N, C-alpha and C positions, 0 to 999 in steps of 0.2 A: 350487199348492204354493209354499211359501216357500223362498227360497234360504238357503244357509248364511250368506250375508252379511246376512240379516235376523235380527232378534232372536227371531222365533217360527218354529220349524220346523213343517212340516206334520205333523199327527197324524190318524190315521184313527178316532179315538174321543175322547169327552170323559169319560174314565173318572173323572177327578178334577176335573170342572168345566170351565168354558169357558176357552179360552186367552185371554190378555190381548190388547189391541189392539196390533198391531205398531207400533213406533216407526220413524221414518225411519232408514235406514242412515246411519251416520257414516263419515267417511273413515278408513281404516286408519292407525294411527300408524306411524312409522318402525320401531319395535320389532317390531310384528306383521308388518311387511312383510318381515322378514329371517328366514328359516327357520333360519339358523345362530346365532341369538341364544343365548347361554349363560346359564344361571341357576345360581348356587351354591345348592344345595338345602339343606334343613334336616336336620341330624343330631341325633337325640334325645339328651338328656343321659343319662349312665349311669344304670342303674336303681338305685332305692333299695335299700340292703343289707337283707337279710332274715335272720332268725335262727330257730333251732329247727328244727322239722320242715320248714318251707317252704324251708330252705336246702339240702335234699336234692336239689333240681333240678340235673341234671347240666349241665356246660358242654358246648358243642358240640365235636365232633371233626371234623377235616377228612377228606373222602373221599380214599382212596388212588388212585382212578381219575382219569383226565383229565376235563376239563369238557366233557361232551357238549352242555350248554346253550350254552356259548360257541361250540363247533363249529357248532351249529345257527344261531346268530346270523350267523356268516360265510357258511354255505352258503345262507342265504336272502337276506341283504342285500348280498352282494358283486355286482360287475358280472357279469351273466349268471346270477345266483342265482335261487332259486325265486320270489322276489317280482317279478322284472322283467317277467314275462309279464302279470300283472294291472296292474302299475304303469304299463306302457306305454299302457294304455287308460284311465287316470284322466282325468276330464273335469270341469273346474271349473264347467261349466254345469249339471251334473246336481244336482237338488235333493235335500235330505235328506227321506227318507220315514221318519218315526218311528212304528213300528208298536206299538200297545198292545193288540193282540189276543193271546189265548193262542197259543203256538206249537204247530204240528202235528207231533208226533213220529212217526217211522216205525219199524216193527219192523225190527231190524237183526241180521243173521246174520254169522257169521265170513266167509262168502263175500262179503257186502257190503263188509266191511272190506278183504278181499284185493283186490277190484275197485278200491276207492279208491286203494290203494297201487300197483296195477299200471298204472292209467290215470289219471294225475294230472289231465288236463284234461276227461275225460269220465266218470270213475268216481264222481262225486258229491262228491269232496273229503272233508275230515275229517268225522268223525261224532262228535258230542258229546251226551251225555245224563247222566242221574243215575248216581251211583256205585253199583256192586254188587260183591261180592267176586269173582265170576266174570263176565267180559265176553267174549262176549255171553251165556254161560251158556245156560239153556233159553229165556230170553226177555229181550230188552233193547230198549228204544225210545230212539232218538236222533234228532238233527237232522243230516241231511247238508247240508253248506254249500251245494252247488249243486242244491237241490231246487226246480225251477221249477214244480212242481205246486201250490205254495201261494204266496199273497201275504202271508202272515203273517210277514214278515221286514222288518227295517229295512235301508236302504241309503242311500248318498250317494256322489257323485263317481264314479258308475258302478261301485261296488264294494259288495258285500253286507257287512253286519256279520258278523264272525267268529262261528261258532256257539257258541263258549264263552260269548260275551257275549249271544247270543240266549237261552241257558239262564239266565244271570244275570238278564236282563230278565224272563223268565218267572217266576223265583223272586220277584221284586219284585211282579209282578202277582198272584201267588197268595198273597202275604203281606201283603195290605192296603196295598200301596204302600210297603212298607219292606223293606230288606235283612234277611234272617235273620241271626242271630249268625254263622253260617257258610254261605256260598253255595258249594256243592260241585258240581263237574262232573268227568266222566270223558271223556277224549278217546281214541278208538281209532285205531290205525294210524299216528299222527303224533306228533311232539314238539310242545311248546308254542312258539309263535313270539314274537318280541320284542314286537310290539304288545300281545299279550294279557298277557304278563308285566308290562310297564310299566303297563298298565291296572289290574292287581290292586293294585299299590303305590299308584297314583294315587288309587284309590277307598278302599282300606282305611285308609290313614293318616288322612285327614281325618274319616272316618266312624267309625273305631274298630272296624270290622267285620272279619270274616275271609273270605278267598277261598281255597279249596282246589281245586287242579287236579291230576288224575292223568292224565298223558299216556302214550301207548302202553299204554293201560289193559288191553288183552287179553294183554299180555306181562309175566310176573312178573320177567323178567330184564333188561328194557330200558325206559328211560324214567325219568321223575322224578315224585316226589310234591312238589308245590309248596304250601307252607304260608305264606300271607301273612296275618299276624295283627296287625292294626293297623299299627304302625310296624316290625314285625319280618318277616323273610323267611328261611325255612328251606327251601332246595331239597335234597331227599334223592334221590340217584341210585340207582335199583334195581340198577345195575351193581355198586355197591359194597356192597350189602346181602346178607345171607344169607337163606335162605327164611324163617326164623323172624322176622327183622326185617320182611320184606315183609308177612308175615301180620299182625304186630302193627300195622304202619302201616295196613293195610287196615281192621282193626277200629277204629282211631282215626278214620279218615276216615268210616266208616259211622256211628260214634257221633256225630261232628260233624254229619253230614247229618241225623241223627235228633234234633238239638237236645239232646243229652245234656251239652253244655258250656254254661256260663252266660256265658262271656266269651272274648274273643280271647286274653287273657293265660292263661286256663286251657288253651286249646288249645296255645299256644306251650309252656307248661311240660310238657304231656303229651308233645309231640314230643321235647323235650329229655330227658325221663325215660326214653325208649326208648334213648337213647345211640346213635342212628343216625348214619351219616356224612353230612356236609354238603358240598355243592359250594361251597366258599368263593370260588372265582373267579367263579362266576355270582352268588353272593350279593353280592359287592362290585360287580360290574358293574351290577346292577339297583338296589341301594341307592345307587349313585353317580348315579342319575338326578337331573339338576339341576332337574327340574320335579316336585317333590313338595311338597304343602302341609303346614303344621304339623299335628301330631297332634290329633285330636278337635276340629278347628275347624268341623266340619259334622256333628255327631252328630245333629242334628235334621232332616237332609235326608230328604225322603220325597216320595212321590207324583209328580206331574208334574215338579216341580223336580228330583227325583232322576233321573228318566228323561232329562231334558234334559242334566243334567251327565254322566250315564253315556254317552250317545251322543256328546256333544261330546268327552269324553276319549278315547273309543275311536277315533273317526275322526281326531282330531288325531294320535294316536300311530301309527295305521295309516299315515297319510300321511307321518309322519316316517320310518318304517322302509321302507315300500314305495318312497317317493320317493328314498331314499338309494341304492337299487339302480340307479336311473336316473342320478342325479347323480354316482355313482362310476364311471360307464361313459362314457369319453371318446368312444366310438363312437355314442352315442345322439344322435338329431337334436335340434336346438335346440327344436323344437316340443314334444317330450315333456318336456324339462327345464323349459320355461316353463309347461307345464300343471301340473307338480308344484308349482312356486312359487306359481302362482295358487291351486291347491287348498289349499295350506298357509296362505296368507294368509286365505282364507275360513274355514278351520277354526280358526285362531287367534282370529279375531274372534268366531266362534260360542262358543268356549270362554270368552272374557271375558264374553260376554253371559250364558252359563249360570251362571257362578260369582258374578258381581258382586253380586246381591242377598243372597248368603248369607255373604259374607266382610267385611261392613262392620265396621270397627273392628280388623281384624287387621293392618293395615299392609302388606298384600301388594300388590306391583306386578303386577297381573294381566296387563297387556300383555306384560311381560317373561316372566312365567310361561308364558303361552300361546305366546310365541315359542320358548321352550325346549321346550315340549311337542311342537311340530311339527318339532323338530330331532332327528336320530337320536342314540342314545347315544354312538356313536363317530363320528369325523370322516367327512365325505363328500367332502372334497377328495381326488381320486383317488390322488395320490402319497402323501399323508399316511396315507390309509387302508391302502394296500398296505404301507407301511413298518410300520404298527402291526400289520397282520395277520401279517406275517412274524415280527416280533420281540416283539410284545406290549407293553403299556403298564401302568403302575400308576396306578390311579384312586383318588380319595379323595372324601370328603364333608367339607365344612367343619364347624367346630365351633360356629359362631354359631347362636343359637337362634331367629332371626327371618328371615323372608323379606321384609324391609323394602326400600324402594326403594333405599337406599344400598348394598344388597348385590347388586343385580341389575345386571348389566353387559351391554349389547348389543354384539355383535361383528358388524360389517358383513359382508355376504355376500362382499364382495370383499377382505376382509382376507387378507394373504398367509398361506399355509398354515403357514409357519414359526412365526408368532405363535400360531395355533390349536394347532399341535403342541406348542409350549412349554408351553401351559396344560394340554394333555391329559396330558402325562407327569409332571406334578407328583406327588410322593409324599407320604405322610403317615405319621408314626411312631406316630400314635394308635392304640391297640388298642380293640376293642370290649370294654368291661369285662365285660359279661355273658358273652360267648362266648369270650373269650380268644383271638381270632383277629385278626391284623393285616390290615387292608384293604390295606396297602402291599404285601402279598405276592401280591395277586390279579393274575393275568395274563390278557390277552386274546389271547395267541398261539394259533394254531390247533392243536389236538391232532393228533397223528399217528395218525389212525384214520379209518375210513370209516363210522362209525355214523350220522353226519348227512349222508351222501351223498344222492343223488337218491331213494333208496328211502324216505326219511322226511321229504322236504320238504313244506312246507305252501304251497299256492298259492291 
């Protein structure tokens, strides 16, 4: 098996031809060696004005409920949060196993979902499968994360790929090596975690494709419809929707899964036309990711190249958010913290290798991009993170339209937290023209509720 530090990961099939000859590993650059490197990400220009019938698309409205997505970010990524159990076992010596065999789905009942929630470590973990209006209904097949009866799964650093992305990989395999217009998954029992949400934006924007995830899919009153359509993100909390809105969203998701929409833009407009509430705090948090590539810069990505990029992106962001739960915890032993840093360095190098052949001419500083991808969305310096968690911050995305080298700034891992904090609390008065919602109003303060407590953590 090849290591993450080598250009070619191990693959258990030659579905799209032979893998190339591995090149000697190169020495990591300083930027890739610092997980806290920040990247000012791309903010799309305002949409072109439309007239006539097309102008009827509604502007988004903010949800009246608190942000359960932000709550879940903190409940999983804080010191002692749901991620720390698996993060403590990360191992930089564990090789990437990139599986390209069809995944083996299991018949899933409501009792299976209940067991997953009741026993986080031995209940099989989150279960993810195709969307259907009633889950589990009379019959539903899904992938349990911790199903050790099959080897048809990808893994790296002693952690399995999240089953949301195992489903997306399966969609690619079944679609001739290409992403469908909309890759749709339903997740039962749990909310969507930060690595998977970041992955959707990281893949959707450069490819122009859509990712839709319905979490807590068995519950009509709890969870979120996540619509990532190219460079747009619309998280719709079921807690703020009436039953008719939930049913309309379900029909839209089913239609997208059945390829009834021809483009990501059509799906985005269809969601807006329903006039459903949007979690604007979560929207701002994830659109504020500093590691997102320019729109449509990789629309031709397919086959083995697509799978390599998908795996590299997933494990980079998994290490970013899992690792943060260790580095935010001052009681963790130095050996665990060092393991996180080594894993991140390998993952950053793998991400550069995966993307490099496909972004020639775009002027992207890939090493700085990769360093930002393996850094968490919110600071991991313990005191700064706790301050932010208590009081909230305001995040922004810059307005420049290029991820060029002069816009990428590395921040050393040892930079004082005050400097990082000053950058983190910068505000922006720019409004999203299409949505009429100010990103400057988005807060990451923890909501006063228990919806994202231990009963819905993802491990």
